[in-house]
C-alpha positions in Angstrom: 30.9 -17.0 24.5 33.0 -18.6 27.2 35.4 -20.1 24.5 36.8 -16.6 23.9 39.1 -16.0 26.8 41.6 -13.5 25.7 40.3 -10.6 23.5 42.1 -9.6 20.4 43.8 -6.2 20.4 41.1 -4.5 18.4 38.5 -5.9 20.8 40.5 -4.5 23.8 40.7 -1.1 22.0 36.9 -1.0 21.6 36.4 -1.8 25.3 38.8 0.9 26.4 36.9 3.4 24.3 33.6 2.4 25.9 35.2 2.7 29.3 36.3 6.2 28.4 32.7 7.1 27.7 32.9 7.2 23.9 30.4 6.0 21.4 32.0 3.2 19.5 31.5 2.2 15.9 32.9 -1.3 15.2 33.6 -2.8 11.8 34.7 -6.4 11.6 33.8 -9.4 9.4 31.1 -11.8 10.2 32.2 -14.2 13.0 35.2 -12.1 14.0 33.9 -11.4 17.5 32.1 -8.1 17.5 29.6 -9.3 20.1 32.4 -10.3 22.4 33.2 -6.5 22.8 29.8 -6.0 24.3 30.1 -9.1 26.5 33.4 -7.9 27.9 32.1 -4.4 28.7 28.7 -5.5 30.0 30.3 -7.6 32.7 31.9 -4.6 34.2 29.3 -1.8 33.5 27.2 -0.6 36.3 24.1 0.5 34.4 21.7 -1.3 32.1 22.2 -2.2 28.4 19.8 -2.8 25.5 21.3 -5.0 22.8 19.2 -4.6 19.6 19.3 -7.0 16.6 17.4 -6.9 13.3 15.2 -10.0 13.8 13.2 -11.7 16.6 15.0 -14.9 15.8 18.4 -13.4 16.5 17.0 -11.8 19.7 15.8 -15.2 20.9 19.2 -16.7 20.1 21.0 -14.1 22.2 18.6 -14.5 25.0 19.1 -18.3 25.1 22.9 -17.9 24.9 23.3 -15.3 27.6 20.7 -17.0 29.9 22.7 -20.2 29.7 25.8 -18.2 30.7 24.0 -17.1 33.9 23.4 -13.5 32.8 20.5 -11.4 34.1 18.9 -10.9 30.7 15.4 -10.0 29.4 13.8 -9.7 26.0 11.6 -7.2 24.2 10.6 -8.1 20.6 7.1 -6.8 20.2 5.5 -10.2 20.6 7.5 -11.0 23.7 8.3 -8.7 26.7 9.9 -10.5 29.6 12.2 -9.6 32.5 12.3 -6.0 31.4 14.1 -4.9 34.6 17.1 -7.1 33.8 20.6 -5.6 33.4 20.7 -6.6 29.8 17.7 -6.5 27.5 17.8 -8.1 24.0 15.5 -6.4 21.7 14.4 -5.5 18.2 15.2 -1.9 17.7 11.6 -0.8 17.0 10.6 -1.7 20.5 12.9 0.9 21.9 11.8 3.7 19.6 9.0 5.1 21.8 11.1 5.3 24.9 14.0 7.0 23.1 11.6 9.5 21.6 10.4 10.3 25.1 14.1 11.0 26.1 14.5 7.8 28.0 17.3 5.4 27.2 19.6 2.8 28.7 23.1 3.4 29.8 24.3 1.5 26.7 22.4 1.0 23.5 23.9 -1.6 21.2 22.8 -1.6 17.5 24.0 -4.8 15.9 24.0 -4.7 12.1 23.6 -1.0 12.0 23.8 -1.0 8.2 20.1 -1.3 8.5 20.0 2.5 8.7 20.0 2.4 4.9 17.2 -0.2 4.6 14.2 1.1 2.6 11.7 0.1 5.1 13.3 0.0 8.5 16.1 2.5 8.0 14.3 5.5 9.4 13.8 3.7 12.7 17.5 3.2 13.0 18.3 6.8 12.1 15.7 8.1 14.7 17.0 5.8 17.4 20.6 7.1 17.0 19.4 10.7 16.6 17.3 10.9 19.7 19.3 8.7 22.1 19.9 10.8 25.3 23.4 12.2 25.8 23.8 9.9 28.8 23.2 6.8 26.6 26.4 5.4 25.1 26.1 3.9 21.6 27.8 0.8 20.3 27.2 0.4 16.6 28.4 -2.9 15.0 28.5 -4.1 11.4 30.6 -6.1 9.0 29.3 -4.6 5.7 29.6 -0.7 5.9 32.1 1.1 3.7 31.6 4.7 5.0 31.7 4.5 8.7 33.4 7.9 8.8 30.2 9.6 7.6 28.3 8.0 10.5 31.0 9.1 12.9 30.9 12.7 11.5 27.2 12.7 12.0 27.5 11.6 15.6 30.1 14.3 16.2 27.8 16.9 14.6 25.0 16.2 17.1 27.3 16.5 20.0 28.5 12.9 20.6 32.0 11.6 20.9 32.5 8.7 18.5 35.4 6.3 18.0 35.8 4.0 15.0 37.3 0.5 15.6 38.0 -1.4 12.4 39.3 -5.0 12.0 39.5 -6.5 8.5 40.9 -9.9 9.1 38.5 -12.8 9.0 38.9 -15.4 11.8 38.4 -18.1 9.1 39.7 -17.1 5.7 37.5 -17.6 2.6 38.5 -19.3 -0.6 36.6 -20.1 -3.8 35.9 -23.6 -5.0 35.0 -24.1 -8.6 32.2 -26.6 -8.7 32.7 -27.7 -12.3 36.3 -28.6 -11.6 35.5 -31.0 -8.7 35.7 -34.7 -9.6 32.4 -36.2 -10.6 32.9 -39.4 -8.6 29.8 -41.5 -8.3 27.4 -38.6 -9.0 26.7 -39.6 -12.6 23.4 -41.2 -11.6 22.1 -38.1 -9.8 19.6 -36.1 -11.9 19.5 -32.4 -12.0 22.1 -29.6 -12.4 22.3 -28.4 -8.8 21.9 -31.8 -7.2 24.9 -33.2 -9.2 27.1 -30.2 -8.4 26.2 -30.2 -4.7 26.7 -33.9 -4.5 30.2 -33.4 -5.9 31.0 -30.8 -3.2 29.7 -33.1 -0.4 31.7 -36.0 -1.6 34.8 -33.8 -1.8 34.3 -33.0 1.9 33.1 -29.4 1.5 30.0 -30.1 3.6 28.0 -29.0 5.5 26.8 -26.5 2.9 24.5 -23.6 3.3 22.7 -23.1 -0.1 20.7 -19.9 -0.9 17.7 -20.4 -3.3 15.6 -17.6 -4.7 12.2 -18.7 -3.3 10.4 -21.2 -1.1 9.4 -23.6 -3.8 12.9 -23.9 -5.2 14.4 -24.4 -1.7 12.0 -27.2 -0.9 12.3 -28.9 -4.3 16.1 -28.8 -4.1 16.0 -30.2 -0.6 13.8 -33.1 -1.7 15.9 -33.8 -4.8 19.1 -33.9 -2.7 17.6 -36.1 -0.1 16.4 -38.6 -2.7 19.7 -38.6 -4.7 22.4 -38.7 -1.9 23.3 -41.8 -0.1 22.5 -41.7 3.6 24.2 -44.5 5.5 23.7 -42.8 8.8 20.2 -41.3 9.1 19.6 -38.7 11.7 17.3 -39.9 14.5 14.7 -37.4 15.6 12.8 -37.5 18.8 9.1 -38.1 18.6 8.4 -34.4 19.6 10.8 -33.1 16.9 9.3 -35.3 14.2 5.7 -34.2 15.2 6.8 -30.5 15.2 8.6 -30.8 11.9 5.9 -32.7 10.1 6.2 -35.6 7.7 7.9 -33.9 4.8 10.6 -31.9 6.7 11.0 -34.8 9.2 12.0 -37.2 6.4 14.4 -34.7 4.9 16.0 -34.1 8.3 16.4 -37.9 8.6 18.4 -37.7 5.4 20.4 -34.8 7.0 18.9 -32.3 4.6 16.7 -29.3 5.5 15.1 -26.3 4.0 14.8 -23.0 5.9 12.4 -20.2 5.0 9.7 -18.0 6.6 7.0 -20.5 5.8 8.3 -22.6 8.7 7.1 -21.8 12.2 9.6 -20.2 14.5 9.7 -23.3 16.6 10.8 -25.4 13.6 13.3 -22.9 12.3 14.9 -21.9 15.7 14.1 -25.1 17.6 15.1 -27.8 15.1 16.7 -26.7 11.8 19.1 -24.1 13.2 20.3 -26.0 16.3 21.0 -29.1 14.1 22.9 -26.9 11.6 25.0 -25.3 14.3 26.2 -28.6 15.7 27.0 -29.9 12.2 24.3 -32.6 12.1 23.0 -31.6 8.6 24.8 -32.1 5.3 23.0 -29.3 3.5 20.5 -26.5 4.4 18.7 -24.8 1.6 17.6 -21.3 2.7 15.7 -18.6 0.9 17.7 -15.6 0.0 15.2 -13.2 1.5 15.8 -14.7 5.0 19.6 -14.5 4.7 19.9 -11.6 7.3 18.2 -13.7 9.9 20.5 -16.8 9.7 22.6 -17.2 12.8 24.7 -20.3 12.0 27.7 -21.0 9.8 28.7 -24.0 7.7 31.9 -25.1 6.0 30.7 -23.9 2.6 28.2 -21.5 1.1 26.5 -21.7 -2.3 24.4 -18.8 -3.8 22.4 -20.3 -6.7 21.3 -17.0 -8.2 21.3 -13.2 -7.9 17.5 -12.6 -7.9 15.1 -13.5 -5.2 11.5 -13.0 -4.1 10.6 -10.4 -1.5 6.9 -10.5 -1.0 5.3 -10.0 -4.3 8.4 -8.4 -5.8 11.6 -9.6 -7.3 14.9 -8.1 -6.0 18.5 -8.4 -7.0 21.1 -9.6 -4.5 23.2 -6.6 -3.6 27.0 -6.8 -3.0 26.6 -6.3 0.8 24.0 -9.0 0.9 26.5 -11.3 -0.8 29.0 -10.3 1.8 26.7 -11.4 4.6 25.9 -14.7 2.8 29.5 -15.6 2.0 30.3 -14.6 5.6 28.4 -17.7 6.8 31.1 -19.9 5.3 33.7 -21.2 7.8 33.0 -22.2 11.3 35.4 -20.7 13.9 37.2 -23.5 15.8 36.1 -26.1 13.3 37.3 -25.0 9.9 40.7 -23.7 8.9 39.1 -22.2 5.7 35.6 -21.3 4.6 34.6 -22.2 1.1 32.5 -20.2 -1.4 31.2 -22.6 -4.0 31.1 -20.9 -7.4 30.0 -21.8 -11.0 30.1 -19.9 -14.2 27.4 -17.2 -14.0 27.2 -17.3 -10.2 28.4 -14.6 -7.8 32.1 -14.7 -6.9 34.0 -13.5 -3.8 35.0 -10.3 -5.6 31.3 -9.4 -6.1 30.8 -9.2 -2.3 31.5 -5.7 -1.1 30.8 -3.5 1.8 27.9 -1.1 1.3 28.2 2.6 1.2 25.4 3.7 3.3 23.0 6.4 2.1 20.1 7.9 4.0 16.8 6.7 2.8 15.5 10.3 2.5 12.2 9.2 4.1 11.5 11.0 7.3 10.0 9.2 10.2 6.5 10.8 10.2 5.6 9.5 13.6 8.8 10.9 15.2 8.2 14.3 13.6 4.6 14.5 14.8 5.5 13.5 18.3 8.0 16.3 18.4 5.5 18.8 17.0 2.8 17.7 19.4 5.1 18.8 22.3 5.7 22.2 20.8 2.3 23.5 19.8 3.4 27.1 19.9 6.1 26.5 17.3 5.3 23.1 15.9 6.8 23.7 12.4 10.0 25.1 14.0 10.3 22.1 16.2 10.1 19.8 13.2 12.9 21.8 11.5 15.0 21.6 14.6 14.4 17.9 14.8 15.4 17.5 11.1 18.8 19.1 11.7 19.8 16.3 14.1 19.1 13.6 11.5 21.9 12.0 9.4 19.8 12.8 6.4 18.8 16.2 7.7 20.8 18.3 5.1 19.2 16.5 2.2 15.8 15.9 3.7 12.9 18.1 2.6 10.0 18.2 5.0 8.2 20.9 3.0 7.9 23.9 5.2 11.5 25.2 5.1 10.8 28.3 2.9 7.8 29.2 5.0 9.9 29.3 8.2 12.3 31.7 6.5 9.4 34.0 5.6 6.9 33.4 8.4 4.7 36.5 7.9 3.1 35.7 4.5 -0.5 37.0 4.3 -2.0 33.7 3.3 -1.0 32.0 6.6 -0.1 28.7 4.9 3.0 27.2 6.3 3.4 24.2 4.0 5.4 25.2 0.9 3.6 22.9 -1.5 0.2 23.7 -0.1 1.0 27.4 -0.7 2.3 26.7 -4.2 -1.0 24.9 -5.0 -3.0 27.7 -3.5 -1.2 30.4 -5.4 -1.6 28.7 -8.7 -5.3 28.1 -8.1 -6.5 31.3 -9.8 -9.9 32.7 -9.3 -12.4 32.7 -12.2 -14.6 35.8 -12.6 -17.4 36.8 -15.0 -18.6 40.2 -16.0 -22.2 41.2 -15.6 -24.1 43.5 -18.0 -23.6 46.4 -15.6 -19.9 46.1 -16.1 -19.1 44.6 -12.6 -16.8 41.6 -12.3 -18.0 38.9 -9.8 -16.6 35.5 -8.7 -17.9 32.9 -11.2 -21.0 31.4 -9.5 -22.4 28.0 -9.9 -24.8 27.7 -12.9 -28.5 27.4 -12.5 -31.2 26.2 -15.1 -33.2 29.2 -16.3 -35.7 29.7 -19.2 -34.4 31.4 -22.3 -36.9 34.3 -21.8 -35.1 35.3 -18.6 -31.5 35.1 -20.0 -29.2 37.7 -21.4 -26.3 36.6 -23.7 -23.0 38.4 -24.4 -22.3 38.3 -28.2 -20.0 40.2 -30.4 -19.2 42.6 -27.7 -22.8 43.5 -26.7 -25.5 42.2 -24.5 -28.8 41.0 -25.9 -31.8 38.8 -24.9 -31.0 35.2 -25.6 -34.2 34.8 -27.6 -32.8 37.4 -30.1 -29.5 35.6 -30.6 -29.5 33.2 -33.6 -26.3 31.4 -32.4 -27.9 30.9 -29.0 -31.0 29.3 -30.5 -29.1 27.2 -33.1 -28.9 24.0 -30.9 -32.7 23.9 -30.6 -33.9 22.1 -33.8 -33.3 22.8 -37.5 -36.3 25.1 -38.1 -36.1 28.5 -39.6 -36.1 31.5 -37.3 -39.1 33.7 -37.4 -40.0 36.8 -35.4 -42.9 36.5 -33.0 -44.2 39.0 -30.4 -43.0 38.7 -26.9 -45.6 37.4 -24.6 -45.0 40.0 -21.9 -44.6 42.9 -24.4 -46.3 42.4 -27.7 -44.7 45.5 -29.2 -41.3 43.9 -28.9 -40.2 40.7 -30.7 -38.2 37.6 -30.2 -37.3 34.6 -32.3 -39.3 31.4 -32.6 -38.7 28.5 -34.9 -40.9 27.4 -37.8 -41.3 24.0 -39.4 -43.3 23.3 -42.7 -45.7 20.4 -41.9 -48.0 20.3 -45.0 -48.1 21.6 -48.6 -51.1 22.9 -50.6 -52.2 20.6 -53.5 -53.7 23.4 -55.6 -57.3 22.6 -54.6 -57.3 24.5 -51.3 -56.4 21.3 -49.4 -53.1 20.3 -47.8 -51.1 17.0 -47.8 -48.8 16.3 -44.7 -45.2 16.4 -45.5 -43.5 13.0 -45.9 -41.1 13.6 -43.1 -44.0 14.2 -40.8 -45.7 10.9 -41.8 -42.4 9.0 -41.5 -41.7 10.4 -38.1 -45.2 10.0 -36.7 -47.1 7.1 -38.4 -50.2 8.1 -36.4 -50.5 11.2 -38.6 -50.7 9.1 -41.8 -53.3 7.0 -40.1 -55.4 10.0 -39.1 -54.9 12.0 -42.4 -55.3 9.5 -45.2 -56.2 12.2 -47.8 -55.7 15.9 -48.3 -57.5 18.0 -45.7 -58.2 21.7 -45.1 -55.9 23.8 -43.0 -58.6 24.0 -40.3 -59.1 20.3 -40.3 -55.4 19.7 -40.2 -55.0 21.9 -37.2 -57.8 20.1 -35.3 -56.7 16.5 -36.2 -52.9 16.8 -36.2 -52.0 19.8 -34.0 -52.4 17.7 -30.8 -50.2 14.9 -32.1 -47.4 17.3 -33.1 -47.6 19.1 -29.7 -47.0 15.8 -27.8 -43.7 15.3 -29.7 -42.1 18.7 -29.6 -38.7 18.1 -27.9 -37.5 21.7 -27.5 -40.0 24.5 -27.0 -43.8 24.8 -27.3 -45.9 24.4 -30.4 -47.7 27.8 -30.4 -49.6 27.8 -33.8 -50.0 26.3 -37.3 -50.4 29.0 -39.9 -50.6 29.1 -43.8 -47.5 30.6 -45.3 -46.5 30.6 -49.0 -48.6 27.6 -50.0 -47.6 25.6 -46.9 -48.8 25.0 -43.4 -46.0 26.1 -40.9 -45.8 25.0 -37.3 -44.5 27.8 -35.0 -42.5 26.6 -32.0 -41.7 29.1 -29.2 -38.6 28.6 -27.1 -39.5 31.0 -24.2 -39.6 28.3 -21.5 -36.7 26.1 -22.7 -34.2 26.0 -19.8 -30.5 26.1 -20.1 -27.6 26.5 -17.6 -26.9 30.2 -16.9 -24.9 32.2 -14.4 -26.9 34.3 -11.8 -25.7 37.9 -12.0 -26.6 41.2 -10.4 -30.2 42.4 -10.0 -31.6 38.8 -10.5 -30.3 38.7 -14.0 -28.9 35.5 -15.5 -26.4 35.4 -18.3 -24.6 33.0 -20.7 -21.3 33.4 -22.5 -20.3 36.4 -20.3 -16.7 37.8 -20.5 -14.5 35.8 -18.2 -11.1 36.1 -16.7 -8.8 34.4 -14.2 -7.0 36.4 -11.5 -4.6 35.6 -8.8 -5.7 34.9 -5.3 -6.3 38.4 -3.8 -4.2 37.6 -0.8 -1.3 36.8 -3.1 -1.4 39.9 -5.3 0.8 42.1 -3.1 2.9 39.3 -1.5 6.6 39.5 -2.3 6.8 35.7 -2.2 4.3 35.2 -5.0 7.0 34.7 -7.7 8.6 32.0 -5.5 5.3 30.3 -4.8 4.4 30.2 -8.5 7.7 28.4 -9.2 7.9 26.2 -6.0 7.4 22.4 -6.3 3.8 21.5 -5.6 4.3 17.7 -5.2 3.4 15.6 -2.2 6.0 16.6 0.3 5.8 15.0 3.8 4.3 18.2 5.3 1.7 18.4 2.5 0.8 14.8 3.1 0.3 15.5 6.8 -2.1 18.3 5.8 -4.0 16.3 3.2 -4.4 13.3 5.5 -5.6 15.5 8.4 -2.6 14.9 10.7 -1.7 18.5 11.3 -3.4 21.9 11.1 -2.2 24.8 9.0 0.2 26.0 11.7 1.5 22.6 12.5 -0.7 21.7 15.5 -1.2 17.9 15.6 -4.8 16.8 15.2 -6.5 14.0 17.1 -5.9 11.8 14.0 -2.3 12.8 14.0 -2.0 11.9 17.7 -3.1 8.4 16.9 -0.8 8.2 13.9 2.2 9.3 16.0 1.9 6.2 18.3 2.6 3.7 15.5 5.3 3.0 12.9 5.1 3.4 9.2 1.5 4.2 8.1 -0.3 1.8 10.4 -1.5 4.6 12.6 -3.2 6.2 9.7 -5.3 3.1 9.0 -6.2 2.8 12.7 -7.2 6.4 12.9 -9.3 6.1 9.7 -11.1 3.1 11.2 -11.8 4.8 14.5 -13.2 7.9 12.6 -15.9 5.7 11.1 -18.5 5.6 13.9 -20.3 2.7 12.2 -17.2 0.5 12.2 -17.5 -1.9 15.2 -14.4 -1.8 17.5 -14.2 -5.6 17.6 -14.1 -5.7 13.8 -11.3 -3.1 13.8 -9.3 -5.2 16.2 -9.4 -8.3 14.0 -8.9 -6.3 10.8 -5.6 -5.0 12.2 -4.1 -8.4 11.3 -4.2 -7.2 7.6 -1.8 -4.3 8.3 1.3 -6.5 8.3 0.1 -9.6 6.4 1.5 -8.9 2.9 0.1 -10.6 -0.2 -0.1 -14.2 0.8 -3.4 -14.3 2.6 -5.6 -12.9 -0.2 -5.5 -15.9 -2.4 -7.2 -15.1 -5.7 -8.9 -12.0 -4.2 -7.4 -8.5 -4.2 -4.9 -8.0 -1.3 -6.2 -4.4 -1.1 -9.7 -5.3 0.0 -11.6 -5.2 3.2 -13.3 -2.5 5.3 -10.1 -1.3 6.9 -8.6 -0.7 3.4 -11.7 1.3 2.4 -11.5 3.4 5.5 -7.8 4.1 5.0 -8.1 4.9 1.3 -11.0 7.3 2.1 -8.7 9.7 3.9 -5.5 9.0 1.9 -7.3 9.4 -1.5 -5.4 6.3 -2.7 -2.1 8.4 -2.8 1.2 6.6 -3.2 3.9 7.8 -0.8 7.3 6.1 -1.0 8.0 4.2 2.2 4.5 4.7 3.5 1.6 4.1 1.2 0.8 2.1 -1.9 -2.7 2.8 -3.4 -3.3 4.7 -0.1 -2.6 1.7 2.1 0.4 0.8 4.4 3.0 -1.0 2.3 2.6 -4.4 4.2 -1.2 -4.4 4.0 -2.8 -7.6 2.7 -6.4 -8.6 3.0 -7.3 -12.1 4.3 -5.2 -12.3 7.5 -8.1 -10.9 9.6 -10.3 -13.9 8.7 -7.5 -16.4 9.5 -6.8 -14.8 12.9 -10.5 -14.7 13.8 -10.7 -18.4 13.0 -7.8 -19.1 15.3 -8.9 -17.1 18.3 -12.7 -17.3 18.2 -13.4 -20.7 16.7 -10.2 -22.5 17.8 -9.6 -23.7 14.3 -6.4 -25.7 14.0 -3.7 -24.1 11.9 -3.5 -27.2 9.7 -7.0 -26.6 8.6 -6.2 -23.1 7.3 -3.2 -23.9 5.1 -3.1 -23.5 1.4 -0.5 -24.1 -1.3 0.7 -20.5 -0.8 0.0 -20.2 2.9 2.3 -22.1 5.3 2.4 -22.5 9.1 5.0 -19.9 9.4 3.0 -17.3 7.6 0.0 -17.9 9.9 2.1 -17.9 13.0 3.8 -14.7 11.9 0.4 -13.0 11.1 -0.8 -13.9 14.6 2.4 -12.7 16.2 2.3 -9.4 14.3 -1.4 -9.0 15.3 -0.6 -9.5 18.9 2.3 -7.1 18.6 0.0 -4.4 17.3 -2.5 -5.1 20.1 0.4 -4.8 22.6 1.4 -1.5 21.1 -2.1 -0.2 21.4 -2.3 -1.1 25.1 1.0 0.7 25.8 -0.2 4.0 24.3 -1.1 6.8 26.6 -4.8 7.8 26.6 -5.6 9.7 23.4 -8.3 12.3 22.8 -10.2 10.4 20.1 -13.7 9.6 21.5 -13.5 5.9 20.6 -9.9 5.3 21.7 -10.6 4.1 25.2 -13.0 1.4 24.0 -10.5 0.5 21.3 -7.7 0.1 23.8 -9.9 -1.9 26.1 -10.9 -4.3 23.3 -7.2 -4.7 22.4 -6.3 -5.6 26.0 -9.1 -8.2 26.0 -8.0 -10.0 22.9 -4.3 -9.7 23.8 -4.9 -12.2 26.6 -6.1 -14.8 24.2 -3.5 -17.6 24.0 -3.7 -19.8 20.9 -2.2 -23.2 21.5 -2.7 -24.5 17.9 -0.1 -22.3 16.2 2.4 -25.1 16.0 2.9 -26.4 12.5 
């Protein structure tokens, strides 16, 4: 910082705009000196500044740099909050969100790498921070990879700010391409492997040190080991005993060979305390970093090599975007050390021309928590407050919350203010049935009733069910026969008859074959022809036991046969209760619109309106807001947290049988991702079940997958519990997939969540106070064994 004495003209112009009270948007290549603008202005400003960066690692770098320069500087990164009354606070942007939403902000808010506003996950936080920053807070937005700064400037002007764009396109260290396959082979012929041979060529041609981007951890480590084994090392790097212990045997040996890998599986102490400092002072020949961690790299090398265009991000594969290439290539060339930075290329690999600035687009995903906070402060007109808030967002014109039509027509008789909820309600027609007296009633739930008490609608008329052949058809294959009604012998109903024996011409009867096949006991009891009277005495009882539908009423002679008469009076079937204690089946039916919608002029619109899961409908379904927008207790909890984490916390607290201490540890799963689950499902655990219960396993882009927060991953809670309650050493918890950095990050994220809980104002949920107290207790736990 002190090496830059005289600012360039574009830097001076930016400082003048800040002095004049303008918001300033700065565009300049990586390494050109954007940060120096802030450093110049901060020295003379009277108020306080918050300098935000995308990652904790970058925040710690800035803290160390400015502390060494004698600045009054503090830090706030979720896991660390220190010296918060300092003139300058280095922070991750998310830590400032709550204060900004409350209308409190510093005199100057710096957003470094503000292209993050288009990030799928974090973009809405950046948009909200800019949108709600108080008028007295100046903004300094900085990036090297945005193509449409004018759109951001127009947005700031639209919401009443006074922006100025400062653009500088010249790199301090120009870039040039080096074709790897055209470099002399030299003495690399004995080196095995495609990449090791090419990298060895570049190092022998004095293009080192080289920053190499590999798609995943395993490939980064394998390439580092291969290079270290293949390259000559006449001058090994000497590590201190503490550095070697911290790095571990594998990485320590690689560092001795002046090779390192750099990925999120390393602890922060190893990445920021060993690998990055050695790379910055040029002690390493090559550093192989994972592509997914590229945005967090804060050092440059003479050359950069990108080995492929796809990389792993969690459990998914992503393609390197042009602006990501711009950032990666931007690490080539060290100011003050190199006249030129080199991008090493090979057929099929990205070229300099492939690296382009990004045209930012709004994510189109509203910050639910921010909206609910605004709505909670405007209970009398909550939905209108949400609409007003939307108008201040960059994405406001294209962002649909899902209550816009309702606010234009606020006096609809249904009283439903969410457009999709009303569309679903309107299309949910009412089913009615007609009773024998001609009246139409709402279709009731069916009840089981005997056929003797049921009336059926058939061929346009009503008749007793026991006088309907079609109604009785399902009950056996017997022939219909008329029998007297039990309650009115003068009237008749149908029964069913089944031939059971045939006359043999001598006045005796033989049981039918089907009867003897079906019931062997009949054959046993009736070995020879018997009389009708004897048949009834000896066989009637056996047949009665086996009648499935109906009741065996009699056995009578008929046309040279014995016939069993089966009555169906008491057979029960589902029927609809109707007027005057009558039950009916197959009644005339119809579907009618909701009565409240029939005379509503908006019914045609509601029938055509989208009924999908808009944000407002999701808030209603998940129990975050009431019909008129008032925020519920669950919504109050949700609004205190980012993404969908508050939804899982609220769901857990709603389960009175879920112990608070268990909830506290299960919070570690919320940001753990897929690595901790091993062979088990990453969607498991009691916290997942509680959350899915209220989300109904809905997918919501940017918020929920299978009804769970996007970063949810089972298994981390058990690891954290082992660390803090059983003092298990981190080395005893490692697996092939799980590295020290993963466990450290899970613990840090867990503590960050606990800290966020303790900072919340008291909330109305009956278990909140006990929950916050438990969070405070476990937040004080200090785990010393997190070093790798």
